[in-house]
C-alpha positions in Angstrom: 103.0 91.6 86.7 101.8 89.9 89.8 104.3 87.4 91.2 103.0 83.8 91.1 102.5 82.4 94.6 103.7 78.9 95.1 102.6 76.4 97.8 105.2 74.9 100.0 105.2 71.2 100.1 106.4 68.8 102.9 109.0 66.2 102.4 109.1 63.3 104.9 112.7 62.5 105.6 115.8 63.7 104.0 116.7 67.2 102.9 114.4 69.3 100.7 115.6 70.0 97.3 114.4 73.6 97.0 113.1 76.5 99.1 109.4 75.6 98.5 109.8 72.2 100.2 110.1 71.7 104.0 111.3 68.4 105.3 109.1 67.1 108.2 112.2 65.8 109.9 113.7 69.3 109.8 110.6 70.7 111.4 110.7 68.1 114.1 114.3 68.9 114.9 113.1 72.3 116.0 112.7 72.3 119.8 109.4 74.5 119.5 107.8 72.0 117.1 108.8 69.0 119.2 107.3 70.6 122.2 104.1 71.5 120.4 103.7 67.9 119.1 104.2 66.5 122.6 101.7 69.0 124.1 99.1 68.0 121.3 99.5 64.3 122.2 99.0 65.1 125.9 95.8 67.1 125.1 94.6 64.2 122.9 95.2 61.7 125.7 93.3 63.9 128.3 90.3 64.4 125.9 90.2 60.7 125.1 90.5 59.6 128.7 87.8 62.0 129.8 85.4 61.1 127.0 85.9 57.3 127.4 88.4 56.1 130.0 87.5 52.5 129.5 88.2 52.7 125.7 91.4 54.6 126.3 92.6 52.1 129.0 91.5 49.2 126.9 93.8 50.3 124.0 96.8 50.9 126.4 96.4 47.3 127.7 96.6 45.7 124.2 99.3 43.1 124.3 102.0 42.9 121.6 104.5 40.2 122.3 105.8 40.4 125.8 104.5 43.8 126.7 101.3 45.8 126.5 101.2 49.0 124.4 101.6 51.3 127.5 104.8 49.5 128.6 106.1 49.4 124.9 105.8 53.2 125.1 107.3 53.7 128.5 110.1 51.0 128.3 110.7 50.9 124.6 110.0 54.1 122.7 111.1 56.3 125.5 114.6 54.7 125.3 115.2 56.6 122.0 114.5 59.9 124.1 117.1 58.8 126.7 119.6 57.7 124.0 119.5 61.3 122.7 119.9 62.7 126.3 122.9 60.4 126.5 124.3 61.8 123.3 123.7 65.3 124.4 125.4 64.6 127.7 128.4 63.1 125.9 128.8 66.1 123.8 128.4 68.5 126.7 131.0 66.6 128.7 133.5 66.6 125.9 133.2 70.0 124.3 130.2 71.8 125.7 129.1 73.6 128.9 130.0 70.7 131.1 133.6 70.5 129.8 134.6 73.7 131.6 134.2 73.0 135.4 134.0 76.7 136.4 131.4 77.6 133.8 129.4 74.4 134.7 129.5 74.9 138.4 126.3 77.2 138.7 123.9 75.2 136.5 125.1 71.9 138.0 124.6 73.1 141.6 121.2 74.7 140.5 120.2 71.3 139.1 121.0 69.4 142.4 119.2 72.0 144.4 116.4 72.0 142.0 116.1 68.3 142.6 116.5 68.3 146.4 114.1 71.2 147.3 111.0 69.7 145.4 111.7 66.2 146.9 111.9 67.7 150.4 108.8 69.7 149.9 107.0 66.6 148.8 108.2 64.6 151.8 107.3 67.5 154.2 103.7 67.6 152.9 103.2 63.9 153.0 104.6 63.5 156.5 101.8 65.4 157.9 98.9 63.3 156.4 97.4 59.9 157.0 96.7 59.5 153.2 100.5 60.0 152.4 102.5 58.0 150.0 106.1 58.8 150.4 107.1 56.8 147.3 106.4 59.8 145.0 109.2 62.0 146.4 111.2 61.7 143.0 108.3 62.7 140.8 108.8 66.6 141.1 112.6 66.3 140.6 112.7 66.1 136.9 112.7 68.7 134.2 111.4 68.1 130.7 114.3 69.3 128.4 112.3 69.5 125.2 109.4 71.5 126.6 111.3 73.9 128.8 113.7 74.8 126.0 110.8 75.2 123.5 109.0 77.6 125.9 112.2 79.6 126.2 112.8 79.7 122.5 109.2 80.8 121.7 108.6 83.5 124.4 112.0 85.0 125.0 114.0 85.3 121.8 115.6 88.4 122.9 117.4 87.0 126.0 121.1 86.0 125.9 122.1 82.7 124.4 124.0 81.9 127.6 120.6 81.6 129.3 119.6 78.7 127.0 123.0 77.1 127.8 122.3 77.5 131.5 118.9 75.9 131.1 120.1 73.1 128.9 122.9 72.3 131.3 120.6 72.3 134.2 118.1 70.2 132.6 120.6 67.6 131.4 122.1 67.3 134.8 118.6 67.1 136.2 117.6 64.3 133.9 120.9 62.5 134.6 119.9 62.7 138.4 116.5 61.4 137.5 118.1 58.5 135.5 120.3 57.5 138.5 117.2 57.6 140.8 115.3 55.4 138.4 118.3 53.0 138.2 118.8 52.9 141.9 115.5 53.5 143.6 113.2 51.8 141.3 115.0 48.6 140.8 113.8 46.0 143.1 115.4 42.7 142.1 118.3 42.1 139.7 118.9 39.3 137.3 122.7 39.4 137.3 123.2 37.3 134.1 120.8 39.6 132.1 122.7 42.7 133.5 126.0 41.1 132.5 124.8 40.5 129.0 123.6 44.1 128.7 127.0 45.2 129.9 128.6 43.0 127.3 126.5 44.7 124.5 127.5 48.0 125.8 131.1 46.9 125.9 131.1 45.8 122.3 129.3 49.1 121.4 132.2 51.1 123.0 134.8 48.9 121.2 133.2 49.5 117.9 133.1 53.3 118.6 136.8 53.3 119.5 137.6 51.4 116.3 135.5 53.9 114.3 133.2 51.1 113.0 130.0 53.0 112.8 127.9 50.8 110.5 124.2 50.8 111.5 123.9 47.0 111.0 126.4 46.5 113.7 125.0 49.0 116.2 121.2 48.4 115.9 121.4 44.8 117.0 123.6 45.8 120.0 121.1 48.6 120.9 118.2 46.2 120.8 120.1 43.6 122.7 121.3 45.9 125.4 117.8 47.2 125.8 116.2 43.8 126.1 118.8 42.5 128.5 118.5 45.6 130.6 114.7 45.1 130.7 115.1 41.5 131.7 117.6 42.4 134.5 115.2 44.5 136.5 116.8 47.8 135.8 114.5 50.2 133.9 115.2 49.6 130.2 115.5 53.3 129.4 119.0 53.3 131.2 120.3 51.3 128.2 119.6 54.4 125.9 121.5 56.7 128.2 124.4 54.2 128.7 124.9 53.8 124.9 124.6 57.4 124.3 127.4 58.1 126.7 129.6 55.5 125.1 129.2 56.9 121.7 132.2 58.6 120.2 132.5 62.4 119.7 135.5 64.3 118.6 136.2 68.0 117.7 138.5 66.6 114.9 135.7 64.8 113.0 133.5 66.8 110.8 130.4 64.5 111.4 131.1 62.2 114.4 128.5 59.6 115.4 127.1 61.8 118.2 126.3 64.5 115.6 125.0 62.1 113.0 122.9 60.0 115.3 121.4 63.0 117.1 120.5 64.5 113.7 118.8 61.2 112.6 117.0 60.2 115.9 115.9 63.7 117.0 112.8 63.8 114.6 112.0 60.2 115.5 112.0 61.1 119.2 110.1 64.3 118.9 107.6 63.2 116.2 106.9 59.7 117.4 108.5 58.2 120.6 107.8 61.0 123.0 104.3 61.9 121.6 103.3 58.2 121.8 104.6 58.0 125.3 102.6 61.1 126.2 99.5 59.7 124.6 99.8 56.4 126.5 100.7 57.9 129.8 98.8 61.4 130.2 95.4 60.2 130.1 93.8 60.8 133.4 90.3 61.6 134.4 89.9 65.3 135.3 86.5 65.2 137.1 85.7 67.8 139.9 86.9 65.3 142.5 90.4 64.8 140.9 90.8 68.6 140.3 89.8 69.2 144.0 92.3 66.6 145.1 95.2 68.7 143.6 94.5 71.2 146.4 93.8 68.7 149.2 95.4 65.2 148.5 99.0 65.1 149.9 100.4 63.3 146.8 99.0 65.9 144.3 99.8 68.8 146.6 103.4 67.7 147.1 104.0 67.2 143.4 102.3 70.4 142.2 103.9 72.6 144.9 107.3 70.9 144.4 107.3 71.5 140.7 106.2 75.2 140.9 107.6 76.4 144.1 110.3 73.9 144.9 112.0 74.1 141.5 112.0 77.9 141.6 113.5 78.0 145.0 116.0 75.3 144.5 117.4 76.6 141.1 117.5 80.3 142.0 118.6 79.7 145.7 121.3 77.1 144.6 122.7 79.5 142.0 122.6 82.5 144.3 124.3 80.7 147.2 127.0 79.2 144.9 127.7 82.6 143.3 128.1 84.2 146.7 130.2 81.4 148.3 132.5 80.8 145.3 132.4 84.5 143.9 131.4 82.9 140.5 129.6 85.4 138.2 126.7 84.7 135.8 128.0 84.3 132.2 127.0 86.1 129.1 125.2 89.0 130.5 122.5 86.9 132.3 120.6 88.7 134.9 119.3 87.3 138.3 115.7 87.8 137.4 116.3 85.6 134.3 117.6 82.9 136.4 114.4 83.0 138.5 112.5 82.6 135.2 114.6 79.6 134.4 113.7 78.2 137.8 110.1 78.4 136.8 110.9 76.7 133.4 112.5 73.9 135.3 109.2 73.2 137.0 107.9 71.9 133.6 108.3 68.2 134.3 106.1 66.4 131.8 108.0 63.4 130.2 110.4 62.2 132.9 107.9 63.1 135.7 105.2 60.9 134.1 107.6 58.0 133.7 108.8 58.3 137.4 105.0 58.4 138.4 104.4 55.1 136.7 107.4 53.6 138.5 106.9 55.2 141.9 103.2 54.2 142.4 103.2 50.7 140.9 100.2 48.9 142.4 98.5 52.1 143.5 96.3 53.2 140.5 94.5 55.9 142.5 97.8 57.5 143.5 99.0 57.3 139.8 95.9 59.3 138.7 96.5 61.8 141.5 100.2 62.1 140.6 99.5 62.5 136.8 96.9 65.2 137.4 99.4 67.0 139.7 102.2 66.7 137.0 100.0 68.1 134.4 98.6 70.9 136.5 102.0 71.8 138.1 103.8 71.7 134.8 101.2 73.8 133.1 101.2 76.4 135.9 105.0 76.6 135.8 104.9 77.0 132.0 102.4 79.9 132.2 104.1 81.7 135.1 107.5 81.3 133.3 106.0 82.7 130.1 104.7 85.7 131.9 108.0 86.3 133.7 110.2 85.8 130.6 108.1 88.3 128.7 108.7 90.8 131.5 112.4 90.1 131.3 112.4 90.7 127.5 110.4 93.9 127.9 112.8 95.1 130.7 115.8 94.4 128.4 114.3 96.3 125.5 113.4 99.2 127.6 116.9 99.2 129.0 118.4 99.0 125.5 116.2 101.8 124.3 117.0 104.2 127.2 119.4 107.0 126.4 122.9 106.7 127.8 124.5 109.6 129.6 
């Protein structure tokens, strides 16, 4: 008798109650799916902007309360993404790869070198041109955690798990560096009263965490208050998300501590809504022949694209190799040097944070914003393609080595 085929149904949030149901939230917690949703939003923004840029821009400028939709996406929704980054950092500092200084040394140095070399390349290219704008030096510094890890998961399932840990640690430290740059460099004037009120909200959050008072109705008003006061202070509002994430309690003695619970809850919200909406609101740039030609000629676009593809690879690989030689620290978990080079290419995927820094760095210079966004998109796409090819070669070489007869 032929077995009856059943259709799998989707359940929005909450666990599915049988094997034929798939929770949408569970799908969005998958890094590959989250990266694909973000990529789809970016493609939609590009198509929309190139069909009717006036219509696209008019929607972004619709005002809702104190901000337009574009700023709600960049200053508001992206705070959820940075809150998750803060939770991830807290977990790594307490019990993950950043808790062991010797194990964390190589990816941490790789992250710093991977930030410094692209910035230096950008400055070097822009110092030689009359059309230069040095304000964009921080744009090629950032790595998109979600997209880079998703590419690694899809194209290189046969590589050691420790390579993913290396990439994740590098990307987290990279994003922490970008957050510090945003907080320090792109803060022009400070409202000290608002900043003090944001700090007070964060202090109460920390007190509640230490007292194990985890009720949502206590923390949601504090989150909103800290975000609003941070926004009013002049510091970029997304810093509130990172700060509160770092102040959240995690403990190996708790079965489901707040870091685990809130990461589990907010990950699909970030991957399925916050980051895609930000990408839709920020990635729309006109890709006419002139703008594509500018990627190869204009110092802003050239500095960003070369910084992402070449600078990241040189910085990550070179920093790791030099540190290993100087400190005699070895790669962990059977990772090979060619795979570190592939991770360097992956680190050149800078979509989310790079687009945010673009908006901040070139405020008041719309032409440079368009040039920079085109460079981020092209540079990140180039890095992703090259990383995919190189990772597939690494997987093939490992399989060939495993299949070779031993003597």
